[in-house]
C-alpha positions, 0 to 999 in steps of 0.5 A, spaced: 855 700 171 848 699 170 845 702 163 846 700 156 853 703 153 853 702 146 859 701 142 857 702 135 857 710 134 852 710 128 847 706 132 847 710 138 846 716 134 841 714 130 837 711 137 838 718 140 835 722 134 829 717 133 828 717 141 829 725 141 834 723 147 841 726 148 847 722 147 853 721 152 859 719 149 865 717 153 871 716 150 876 711 154 882 707 153 885 702 157 891 706 159 887 712 161 887 712 169 882 718 169 877 714 164 878 708 169 876 713 175 870 716 172 868 709 170 869 707 177 867 713 182 863 717 177 859 713 172 857 708 178 854 713 182 847 712 184 845 719 182 849 719 176 846 712 174 839 716 175 841 722 170 844 717 165 837 714 164 834 720 160 841 719 155 843 714 150 850 712 152 856 711 147 862 708 149 868 709 144 874 705 146 880 709 144 885 704 147 888 704 140 888 711 138 891 709 131 886 705 129 882 708 123 875 707 127 878 711 133 882 716 129 876 718 125 871 718 131 876 722 135 877 727 129 869 728 128 868 730 135 874 734 136 877 730 142 885 731 143 886 727 149 882 723 154 878 723 158 873 726 154 866 725 155 861 729 151 854 730 151 850 731 144 843 733 143 839 729 138 841 734 132 848 733 134 850 739 137 855 739 143 852 741 150 857 739 154 864 736 155 868 733 161 876 733 160 878 731 167 876 726 172 870 729 175 866 727 182 859 725 181 856 731 184 859 735 179 858 731 173 851 730 175 850 737 175 853 738 168 849 733 165 843 735 168 844 742 166 845 740 158 838 741 155 
């Protein structure tokens, strides 16, 4: 995947606010087949990559959903299952949420409409 995926939530949120750009948060896990499909087929798509250019990208590893950090972020963003991809505006308001594998065309349409 092209594009820089931040791993630190606080850093990514601050950058989104400072640059006045929306944030894409991808909650992923090694055991999540749909998460891997999103990464392999959707996030790697050239058109999706182009749309990602206007976002700050954040990857949250929830493989160990019992880790204090993962638990806190899952609760903060009200994520109850994976996959979960959220689009958040610079002020912190959720604009869109994907909770299943989504083909590139549909995914791009969703994130492009989140303004």
